[in-house]
mmCIF file of the N, C-alpha and C atoms, coordinates in Angstrom:
data_MODEL
# 
_entry.id   MODEL 
# 
loop_
_atom_site.group_PDB 
_atom_site.id 
_atom_site.type_symbol 
_atom_site.label_atom_id 
_atom_site.label_alt_id 
_atom_site.label_comp_id 
_atom_site.label_asym_id 
_atom_site.label_entity_id 
_atom_site.label_seq_id 
_atom_site.pdbx_PDB_ins_code 
_atom_site.Cartn_x 
_atom_site.Cartn_y 
_atom_site.Cartn_z 
_atom_site.occupancy 
_atom_site.B_iso_or_equiv 
_atom_site.pdbx_formal_charge 
_atom_site.auth_seq_id 
_atom_site.auth_comp_id 
_atom_site.auth_asym_id 
_atom_site.auth_atom_id 
_atom_site.pdbx_PDB_model_num 
ATOM 1   N N  . MET A 1 1  ? -43.854 222.864 -89.529  1.00 0.00 ? 1  MET A N  1 
ATOM 2   C CA . MET A 1 1  ? -44.297 223.190 -90.934  1.00 0.00 ? 1  MET A CA 1 
ATOM 3   C C  . MET A 1 1  ? -45.064 222.021 -91.190  1.00 0.00 ? 1  MET A C  1 
ATOM 4   N N  . ALA A 1 2  ? -46.113 222.153 -92.327  1.00 0.00 ? 2  ALA A N  1 
ATOM 5   C CA . ALA A 1 2  ? -46.878 220.757 -92.590  1.00 0.00 ? 2  ALA A CA 1 
ATOM 6   C C  . ALA A 1 2  ? -46.528 220.080 -93.727  1.00 0.00 ? 2  ALA A C  1 
ATOM 7   N N  . LYS A 1 3  ? -46.705 219.007 -93.557  1.00 0.00 ? 3  LYS A N  1 
ATOM 8   C CA . LYS A 1 3  ? -45.865 218.064 -94.573  1.00 0.00 ? 3  LYS A CA 1 
ATOM 9   C C  . LYS A 1 3  ? -47.175 217.472 -95.860  1.00 0.00 ? 3  LYS A C  1 
ATOM 10  N N  . PHE A 1 4  ? -46.611 217.058 -96.517  1.00 0.00 ? 4  PHE A N  1 
ATOM 11  C CA . PHE A 1 4  ? -47.771 216.805 -97.817  1.00 0.00 ? 4  PHE A CA 1 
ATOM 12  C C  . PHE A 1 4  ? -47.267 215.809 -98.621  1.00 0.00 ? 4  PHE A C  1 
ATOM 13  N N  . LYS A 1 5  ? -47.832 214.795 -99.197  1.00 0.00 ? 5  LYS A N  1 
ATOM 14  C CA . LYS A 1 5  ? -47.278 213.740 -100.262 1.00 0.00 ? 5  LYS A CA 1 
ATOM 15  C C  . LYS A 1 5  ? -47.478 213.939 -101.241 1.00 0.00 ? 5  LYS A C  1 
ATOM 16  N N  . VAL A 1 6  ? -46.614 214.518 -102.090 1.00 0.00 ? 6  VAL A N  1 
ATOM 17  C CA . VAL A 1 6  ? -46.772 214.875 -103.685 1.00 0.00 ? 6  VAL A CA 1 
ATOM 18  C C  . VAL A 1 6  ? -46.402 213.274 -104.386 1.00 0.00 ? 6  VAL A C  1 
ATOM 19  N N  . SER A 1 7  ? -47.645 213.078 -105.183 1.00 0.00 ? 7  SER A N  1 
ATOM 20  C CA . SER A 1 7  ? -47.235 212.252 -106.488 1.00 0.00 ? 7  SER A CA 1 
ATOM 21  C C  . SER A 1 7  ? -46.363 212.589 -107.363 1.00 0.00 ? 7  SER A C  1 
ATOM 22  N N  . VAL A 1 8  ? -45.595 211.792 -107.572 1.00 0.00 ? 8  VAL A N  1 
ATOM 23  C CA . VAL A 1 8  ? -45.016 211.540 -108.968 1.00 0.00 ? 8  VAL A CA 1 
ATOM 24  C C  . VAL A 1 8  ? -44.882 210.549 -109.975 1.00 0.00 ? 8  VAL A C  1 
ATOM 25  N N  . GLU A 1 9  ? -44.514 210.672 -111.018 1.00 0.00 ? 9  GLU A N  1 
ATOM 26  C CA . GLU A 1 9  ? -44.495 209.560 -112.266 1.00 0.00 ? 9  GLU A CA 1 
ATOM 27  C C  . GLU A 1 9  ? -43.111 209.665 -112.930 1.00 0.00 ? 9  GLU A C  1 
ATOM 28  N N  . LYS A 1 10 ? -42.804 208.241 -113.427 1.00 0.00 ? 10 LYS A N  1 
ATOM 29  C CA . LYS A 1 10 ? -41.813 208.155 -114.347 1.00 0.00 ? 10 LYS A CA 1 
ATOM 30  C C  . LYS A 1 10 ? -42.784 207.189 -115.733 1.00 0.00 ? 10 LYS A C  1 
ATOM 31  N N  . ARG A 1 11 ? -42.761 207.207 -116.414 1.00 0.00 ? 11 ARG A N  1 
ATOM 32  C CA . ARG A 1 11 ? -43.339 206.923 -117.363 1.00 0.00 ? 11 ARG A CA 1 
ATOM 33  C C  . ARG A 1 11 ? -42.601 205.624 -118.168 1.00 0.00 ? 11 ARG A C  1 
ATOM 34  N N  . LEU A 1 12 ? -43.079 204.398 -118.284 1.00 0.00 ? 12 LEU A N  1 
ATOM 35  C CA . LEU A 1 12 ? -42.509 202.969 -118.571 1.00 0.00 ? 12 LEU A CA 1 
ATOM 36  C C  . LEU A 1 12 ? -43.381 202.415 -120.232 1.00 0.00 ? 12 LEU A C  1 
ATOM 37  N N  . TYR A 1 13 ? -42.405 202.324 -121.033 1.00 0.00 ? 13 TYR A N  1 
ATOM 38  C CA . TYR A 1 13 ? -42.828 201.981 -122.271 1.00 0.00 ? 13 TYR A CA 1 
ATOM 39  C C  . TYR A 1 13 ? -42.286 200.536 -122.514 1.00 0.00 ? 13 TYR A C  1 
ATOM 40  N N  . THR A 1 14 ? -42.985 199.941 -123.859 1.00 0.00 ? 14 THR A N  1 
ATOM 41  C CA . THR A 1 14 ? -42.319 198.786 -123.995 1.00 0.00 ? 14 THR A CA 1 
ATOM 42  C C  . THR A 1 14 ? -42.794 198.583 -125.750 1.00 0.00 ? 14 THR A C  1 
ATOM 43  N N  . THR A 1 15 ? -42.152 198.205 -126.655 1.00 0.00 ? 15 THR A N  1 
ATOM 44  C CA . THR A 1 15 ? -42.262 197.993 -127.780 1.00 0.00 ? 15 THR A CA 1 
ATOM 45  C C  . THR A 1 15 ? -42.477 196.376 -128.091 1.00 0.00 ? 15 THR A C  1 
ATOM 46  N N  . GLY A 1 16 ? -43.100 195.977 -128.835 1.00 0.00 ? 16 GLY A N  1 
ATOM 47  C CA . GLY A 1 16 ? -43.638 194.674 -129.381 1.00 0.00 ? 16 GLY A CA 1 
ATOM 48  C C  . GLY A 1 16 ? -43.480 194.681 -130.862 1.00 0.00 ? 16 GLY A C  1 
ATOM 49  N N  . VAL A 1 17 ? -43.841 193.173 -131.289 1.00 0.00 ? 17 VAL A N  1 
ATOM 50  C CA . VAL A 1 17 ? -43.792 192.792 -132.789 1.00 0.00 ? 17 VAL A CA 1 
ATOM 51  C C  . VAL A 1 17 ? -45.091 192.293 -132.927 1.00 0.00 ? 17 VAL A C  1 
ATOM 52  N N  . TYR A 1 18 ? -45.796 192.139 -133.972 1.00 0.00 ? 18 TYR A N  1 
ATOM 53  C CA . TYR A 1 18 ? -47.031 191.953 -134.583 1.00 0.00 ? 18 TYR A CA 1 
ATOM 54  C C  . TYR A 1 18 ? -46.905 191.143 -135.804 1.00 0.00 ? 18 TYR A C  1 
ATOM 55  N N  . GLU A 1 19 ? -47.097 189.671 -136.327 1.00 0.00 ? 19 GLU A N  1 
ATOM 56  C CA . GLU A 1 19 ? -46.462 189.288 -137.362 1.00 0.00 ? 19 GLU A CA 1 
ATOM 57  C C  . GLU A 1 19 ? -47.925 189.559 -138.393 1.00 0.00 ? 19 GLU A C  1 
ATOM 58  N N  . ILE A 1 20 ? -47.714 190.066 -139.512 1.00 0.00 ? 20 ILE A N  1 
ATOM 59  C CA . ILE A 1 20 ? -48.996 190.313 -140.435 1.00 0.00 ? 20 ILE A CA 1 
ATOM 60  C C  . ILE A 1 20 ? -48.263 189.714 -142.079 1.00 0.00 ? 20 ILE A C  1 
ATOM 61  N N  . GLU A 1 21 ? -49.465 189.189 -142.671 1.00 0.00 ? 21 GLU A N  1 
ATOM 62  C CA . GLU A 1 21 ? -49.049 189.230 -144.379 1.00 0.00 ? 21 GLU A CA 1 
ATOM 63  C C  . GLU A 1 21 ? -49.593 190.418 -144.817 1.00 0.00 ? 21 GLU A C  1 
ATOM 64  N N  . ALA A 1 22 ? -48.800 191.294 -145.544 1.00 0.00 ? 22 ALA A N  1 
ATOM 65  C CA . ALA A 1 22 ? -48.958 192.186 -146.327 1.00 0.00 ? 22 ALA A CA 1 
ATOM 66  C C  . ALA A 1 22 ? -47.775 192.518 -147.630 1.00 0.00 ? 22 ALA A C  1 
ATOM 67  N N  . LYS A 1 23 ? -48.669 193.167 -148.459 1.00 0.00 ? 23 LYS A N  1 
ATOM 68  C CA . LYS A 1 23 ? -47.714 193.609 -149.695 1.00 0.00 ? 23 LYS A CA 1 
ATOM 69  C C  . LYS A 1 23 ? -46.581 195.281 -149.140 1.00 0.00 ? 23 LYS A C  1 
ATOM 70  N N  . ASN A 1 24 ? -45.538 194.903 -149.034 1.00 0.00 ? 24 ASN A N  1 
ATOM 71  C CA . ASN A 1 24 ? -44.569 196.027 -148.554 1.00 0.00 ? 24 ASN A CA 1 
ATOM 72  C C  . ASN A 1 24 ? -44.581 196.841 -147.510 1.00 0.00 ? 24 ASN A C  1 
ATOM 73  N N  . ASP A 1 25 ? -44.858 198.074 -147.528 1.00 0.00 ? 25 ASP A N  1 
ATOM 74  C CA . ASP A 1 25 ? -45.301 198.678 -146.247 1.00 0.00 ? 25 ASP A CA 1 
ATOM 75  C C  . ASP A 1 25 ? -46.818 198.808 -146.170 1.00 0.00 ? 25 ASP A C  1 
ATOM 76  N N  . ALA A 1 26 ? -47.550 198.277 -146.262 1.00 0.00 ? 26 ALA A N  1 
ATOM 77  C CA . ALA A 1 26 ? -48.963 198.454 -146.062 1.00 0.00 ? 26 ALA A CA 1 
ATOM 78  C C  . ALA A 1 26 ? -49.175 197.187 -145.316 1.00 0.00 ? 26 ALA A C  1 
ATOM 79  N N  . ALA A 1 27 ? -48.291 197.065 -144.415 1.00 0.00 ? 27 ALA A N  1 
ATOM 80  C CA . ALA A 1 27 ? -48.074 196.049 -143.061 1.00 0.00 ? 27 ALA A CA 1 
ATOM 81  C C  . ALA A 1 27 ? -48.542 196.975 -141.859 1.00 0.00 ? 27 ALA A C  1 
ATOM 82  N N  . VAL A 1 28 ? -47.682 198.350 -142.129 1.00 0.00 ? 28 VAL A N  1 
ATOM 83  C CA . VAL A 1 28 ? -48.098 199.136 -141.104 1.00 0.00 ? 28 VAL A CA 1 
ATOM 84  C C  . VAL A 1 28 ? -49.955 199.488 -141.043 1.00 0.00 ? 28 VAL A C  1 
ATOM 85  N N  . THR A 1 29 ? -50.087 199.680 -142.283 1.00 0.00 ? 29 THR A N  1 
ATOM 86  C CA . THR A 1 29 ? -51.792 200.218 -142.248 1.00 0.00 ? 29 THR A CA 1 
ATOM 87  C C  . THR A 1 29 ? -52.612 199.057 -141.777 1.00 0.00 ? 29 THR A C  1 
ATOM 88  N N  . LYS A 1 30 ? -52.311 197.743 -142.280 1.00 0.00 ? 30 LYS A N  1 
ATOM 89  C CA . LYS A 1 30 ? -53.219 196.880 -141.767 1.00 0.00 ? 30 LYS A CA 1 
ATOM 90  C C  . LYS A 1 30 ? -53.160 196.620 -139.985 1.00 0.00 ? 30 LYS A C  1 
ATOM 91  N N  . VAL A 1 31 ? -51.828 196.919 -139.968 1.00 0.00 ? 31 VAL A N  1 
ATOM 92  C CA . VAL A 1 31 ? -51.863 196.692 -138.385 1.00 0.00 ? 31 VAL A CA 1 
ATOM 93  C C  . VAL A 1 31 ? -52.943 198.012 -137.703 1.00 0.00 ? 31 VAL A C  1 
ATOM 94  N N  . ASN A 1 32 ? -52.526 198.982 -138.008 1.00 0.00 ? 32 ASN A N  1 
ATOM 95  C CA . ASN A 1 32 ? -53.104 200.383 -137.414 1.00 0.00 ? 32 ASN A CA 1 
ATOM 96  C C  . ASN A 1 32 ? -54.832 200.234 -137.410 1.00 0.00 ? 32 ASN A C  1 
ATOM 97  N N  . GLU A 1 33 ? -55.246 199.517 -138.957 1.00 0.00 ? 33 GLU A N  1 
ATOM 98  C CA . GLU A 1 33 ? -56.678 199.737 -138.911 1.00 0.00 ? 33 GLU A CA 1 
ATOM 99  C C  . GLU A 1 33 ? -57.032 198.704 -137.707 1.00 0.00 ? 33 GLU A C  1 
ATOM 100 N N  . GLY A 1 34 ? -56.338 197.321 -137.939 1.00 0.00 ? 34 GLY A N  1 
ATOM 101 C CA . GLY A 1 34 ? -56.473 196.301 -136.598 1.00 0.00 ? 34 GLY A CA 1 
ATOM 102 C C  . GLY A 1 34 ? -56.547 196.763 -135.618 1.00 0.00 ? 34 GLY A C  1 
ATOM 103 N N  . ILE A 1 35 ? -55.769 197.644 -134.979 1.00 0.00 ? 35 ILE A N  1 
ATOM 104 C CA . ILE A 1 35 ? -55.547 198.330 -133.587 1.00 0.00 ? 35 ILE A CA 1 
ATOM 105 C C  . ILE A 1 35 ? -57.327 199.086 -133.729 1.00 0.00 ? 35 ILE A C  1 
ATOM 106 N N  . LEU A 1 36 ? -57.409 200.124 -134.484 1.00 0.00 ? 36 LEU A N  1 
ATOM 107 C CA . LEU A 1 36 ? -58.450 201.129 -134.284 1.00 0.00 ? 36 LEU A CA 1 
ATOM 108 C C  . LEU A 1 36 ? -59.972 200.156 -134.515 1.00 0.00 ? 36 LEU A C  1 
ATOM 109 N N  . HIS A 1 37 ? -59.967 198.737 -135.054 1.00 0.00 ? 37 HIS A N  1 
ATOM 110 C CA . HIS A 1 37 ? -61.132 198.263 -135.379 1.00 0.00 ? 37 HIS A CA 1 
ATOM 111 C C  . HIS A 1 37 ? -61.220 196.931 -134.274 1.00 0.00 ? 37 HIS A C  1 
ATOM 112 N N  . GLY A 1 38 ? -60.323 196.832 -133.354 1.00 0.00 ? 38 GLY A N  1 
ATOM 113 C CA . GLY A 1 38 ? -60.267 195.959 -132.148 1.00 0.00 ? 38 GLY A CA 1 
ATOM 114 C C  . GLY A 1 38 ? -60.137 194.760 -132.299 1.00 0.00 ? 38 GLY A C  1 
ATOM 115 N N  . LYS A 1 39 ? -59.695 194.518 -133.610 1.00 0.00 ? 39 LYS A N  1 
ATOM 116 C CA . LYS A 1 39 ? -59.486 192.988 -134.095 1.00 0.00 ? 39 LYS A CA 1 
ATOM 117 C C  . LYS A 1 39 ? -57.802 192.689 -133.642 1.00 0.00 ? 39 LYS A C  1 
ATOM 118 N N  . ILE A 1 40 ? -56.772 193.835 -133.482 1.00 0.00 ? 40 ILE A N  1 
ATOM 119 C CA . ILE A 1 40 ? -55.586 193.119 -132.812 1.00 0.00 ? 40 ILE A CA 1 
ATOM 120 C C  . ILE A 1 40 ? -55.554 193.950 -131.148 1.00 0.00 ? 40 ILE A C  1 
ATOM 121 N N  . GLN A 1 41 ? -55.374 192.799 -130.368 1.00 0.00 ? 41 GLN A N  1 
ATOM 122 C CA . GLN A 1 41 ? -54.933 193.638 -129.050 1.00 0.00 ? 41 GLN A CA 1 
ATOM 123 C C  . GLN A 1 41 ? -54.003 193.347 -128.675 1.00 0.00 ? 41 GLN A C  1 
ATOM 124 N N  . THR A 1 42 ? -53.553 193.777 -127.231 1.00 0.00 ? 42 THR A N  1 
ATOM 125 C CA . THR A 1 42 ? -52.397 194.078 -126.599 1.00 0.00 ? 42 THR A CA 1 
ATOM 126 C C  . THR A 1 42 ? -51.760 192.782 -126.384 1.00 0.00 ? 42 THR A C  1 
ATOM 127 N N  . THR A 1 43 ? -52.933 191.611 -126.332 1.00 0.00 ? 43 THR A N  1 
ATOM 128 C CA . THR A 1 43 ? -52.186 189.975 -126.243 1.00 0.00 ? 43 THR A CA 1 
ATOM 129 C C  . THR A 1 43 ? -52.021 189.608 -126.640 1.00 0.00 ? 43 THR A C  1 
ATOM 130 N N  . ASP A 1 44 ? -52.011 190.396 -128.198 1.00 0.00 ? 44 ASP A N  1 
ATOM 131 C CA . ASP A 1 44 ? -51.834 189.560 -129.436 1.00 0.00 ? 44 ASP A CA 1 
ATOM 132 C C  . ASP A 1 44 ? -50.251 189.951 -130.052 1.00 0.00 ? 44 ASP A C  1 
ATOM 133 N N  . ILE A 1 45 ? -49.483 190.752 -128.872 1.00 0.00 ? 45 ILE A N  1 
ATOM 134 C CA . ILE A 1 45 ? -48.323 191.534 -129.238 1.00 0.00 ? 45 ILE A CA 1 
ATOM 135 C C  . ILE A 1 45 ? -47.165 190.482 -128.489 1.00 0.00 ? 45 ILE A C  1 
ATOM 136 N N  . GLN A 1 46 ? -46.077 190.402 -129.334 1.00 0.00 ? 46 GLN A N  1 
ATOM 137 C CA . GLN A 1 46 ? -45.081 189.672 -128.509 1.00 0.00 ? 46 GLN A CA 1 
ATOM 138 C C  . GLN A 1 46 ? -44.393 190.834 -127.953 1.00 0.00 ? 46 GLN A C  1 
ATOM 139 N N  . TRP A 1 47 ? -44.457 191.383 -126.744 1.00 0.00 ? 47 TRP A N  1 
ATOM 140 C CA . TRP A 1 47 ? -43.653 192.144 -125.829 1.00 0.00 ? 47 TRP A CA 1 
ATOM 141 C C  . TRP A 1 47 ? -42.361 191.954 -125.795 1.00 0.00 ? 47 TRP A C  1 
ATOM 142 N N  . GLY A 1 48 ? -41.528 193.479 -125.794 1.00 0.00 ? 48 GLY A N  1 
ATOM 143 C CA . GLY A 1 48 ? -40.110 193.276 -125.573 1.00 0.00 ? 48 GLY A CA 1 
ATOM 144 C C  . GLY A 1 48 ? -40.312 193.742 -123.918 1.00 0.00 ? 48 GLY A C  1 
ATOM 145 N N  . ASP A 1 49 ? -38.697 193.674 -123.059 1.00 0.00 ? 49 ASP A N  1 
ATOM 146 C CA . ASP A 1 49 ? -38.757 194.193 -121.955 1.00 0.00 ? 49 ASP A CA 1 
ATOM 147 C C  . ASP A 1 49 ? -39.000 195.914 -121.521 1.00 0.00 ? 49 ASP A C  1 
ATOM 148 N N  . PRO A 1 50 ? -39.618 196.063 -120.584 1.00 0.00 ? 50 PRO A N  1 
ATOM 149 C CA . PRO A 1 50 ? -40.166 197.620 -120.811 1.00 0.00 ? 50 PRO A CA 1 
ATOM 150 C C  . PRO A 1 50 ? -39.106 198.300 -120.367 1.00 0.00 ? 50 PRO A C  1 
ATOM 151 N N  . GLN A 1 51 ? -39.183 199.678 -120.483 1.00 0.00 ? 51 GLN A N  1 
ATOM 152 C CA . GLN A 1 51 ? -37.811 200.545 -120.478 1.00 0.00 ? 51 GLN A CA 1 
ATOM 153 C C  . GLN A 1 51 ? -38.357 202.066 -119.816 1.00 0.00 ? 51 GLN A C  1 
ATOM 154 N N  . TYR A 1 52 ? -37.885 202.427 -119.223 1.00 0.00 ? 52 TYR A N  1 
ATOM 155 C CA . TYR A 1 52 ? -38.026 203.690 -118.467 1.00 0.00 ? 52 TYR A CA 1 
ATOM 156 C C  . TYR A 1 52 ? -38.017 205.268 -120.157 1.00 0.00 ? 52 TYR A C  1 
ATOM 157 N N  . GLU A 1 53 ? -39.144 205.761 -119.993 1.00 0.00 ? 53 GLU A N  1 
ATOM 158 C CA . GLU A 1 53 ? -39.009 207.267 -121.071 1.00 0.00 ? 53 GLU A CA 1 
ATOM 159 C C  . GLU A 1 53 ? -37.958 208.151 -120.288 1.00 0.00 ? 53 GLU A C  1 
ATOM 160 N N  . ASP A 1 54 ? -37.128 208.506 -121.043 1.00 0.00 ? 54 ASP A N  1 
ATOM 161 C CA . ASP A 1 54 ? -36.285 209.847 -120.657 1.00 0.00 ? 54 ASP A CA 1 
ATOM 162 C C  . ASP A 1 54 ? -37.090 210.683 -120.673 1.00 0.00 ? 54 ASP A C  1 
ATOM 163 N N  . SER A 1 55 ? -36.769 211.499 -119.468 1.00 0.00 ? 55 SER A N  1 
ATOM 164 C CA . SER A 1 55 ? -37.393 212.925 -119.155 1.00 0.00 ? 55 SER A CA 1 
ATOM 165 C C  . SER A 1 55 ? -38.530 212.942 -118.848 1.00 0.00 ? 55 SER A C  1 
ATOM 166 N N  . THR A 1 56 ? -39.132 211.901 -118.238 1.00 0.00 ? 56 THR A N  1 
ATOM 167 C CA . THR A 1 56 ? -40.245 211.702 -117.566 1.00 0.00 ? 56 THR A CA 1 
ATOM 168 C C  . THR A 1 56 ? -40.734 212.034 -116.506 1.00 0.00 ? 56 THR A C  1 
ATOM 169 N N  . PHE A 1 57 ? -39.845 212.186 -115.632 1.00 0.00 ? 57 PHE A N  1 
ATOM 170 C CA . PHE A 1 57 ? -39.955 212.366 -113.933 1.00 0.00 ? 57 PHE A CA 1 
ATOM 171 C C  . PHE A 1 57 ? -40.485 213.626 -113.521 1.00 0.00 ? 57 PHE A C  1 
ATOM 172 N N  . GLN A 1 58 ? -41.446 213.442 -113.056 1.00 0.00 ? 58 GLN A N  1 
ATOM 173 C CA . GLN A 1 58 ? -42.318 214.654 -112.856 1.00 0.00 ? 58 GLN A CA 1 
ATOM 174 C C  . GLN A 1 58 ? -43.587 214.393 -111.918 1.00 0.00 ? 58 GLN A C  1 
ATOM 175 N N  . PRO A 1 59 ? -43.949 215.571 -111.379 1.00 0.00 ? 59 PRO A N  1 
ATOM 176 C CA . PRO A 1 59 ? -44.989 215.520 -110.479 1.00 0.00 ? 59 PRO A CA 1 
ATOM 177 C C  . PRO A 1 59 ? -46.284 215.000 -110.962 1.00 0.00 ? 59 PRO A C  1 
ATOM 178 N N  . THR A 1 60 ? -47.499 214.391 -110.496 1.00 0.00 ? 60 THR A N  1 
ATOM 179 C CA . THR A 1 60 ? -48.775 214.211 -111.328 1.00 0.00 ? 60 THR A CA 1 
ATOM 180 C C  . THR A 1 60 ? -49.281 215.587 -110.883 1.00 0.00 ? 60 THR A C  1 
ATOM 181 N N  . GLY A 1 61 ? -49.436 216.162 -109.785 1.00 0.00 ? 61 GLY A N  1 
ATOM 182 C CA . GLY A 1 61 ? -50.256 217.628 -109.530 1.00 0.00 ? 61 GLY A CA 1 
ATOM 183 C C  . GLY A 1 61 ? -51.234 216.933 -108.323 1.00 0.00 ? 61 GLY A C  1 
ATOM 184 N N  . ASP A 1 62 ? -51.054 215.737 -107.696 1.00 0.00 ? 62 ASP A N  1 
ATOM 185 C CA . ASP A 1 62 ? -51.810 215.352 -106.878 1.00 0.00 ? 62 ASP A CA 1 
ATOM 186 C C  . ASP A 1 62 ? -51.104 215.381 -105.565 1.00 0.00 ? 62 ASP A C  1 
ATOM 187 N N  . VAL A 1 63 ? -52.012 215.981 -104.554 1.00 0.00 ? 63 VAL A N  1 
ATOM 188 C CA . VAL A 1 63 ? -51.056 216.102 -103.057 1.00 0.00 ? 63 VAL A CA 1 
ATOM 189 C C  . VAL A 1 63 ? -52.286 215.844 -101.934 1.00 0.00 ? 63 VAL A C  1 
ATOM 190 N N  . GLU A 1 64 ? -51.527 215.099 -101.175 1.00 0.00 ? 64 GLU A N  1 
ATOM 191 C CA . GLU A 1 64 ? -52.423 214.355 -99.876  1.00 0.00 ? 64 GLU A CA 1 
ATOM 192 C C  . GLU A 1 64 ? -51.922 215.272 -98.660  1.00 0.00 ? 64 GLU A C  1 
# 
């Protein structure tokens, strides 16, 4: 029987904090606009520890 290498993945994510001055919940809008316009980069974020996302273990569809 032939052997194949099937690529699998499990997604990893992390959350972080970005400090911004704003009135009330306008902070979320300001951060989102900063991300969309390239003013806030991933290097500007204080990242926490990475965690695996539940139920994401699956094949990618790539086969060798």
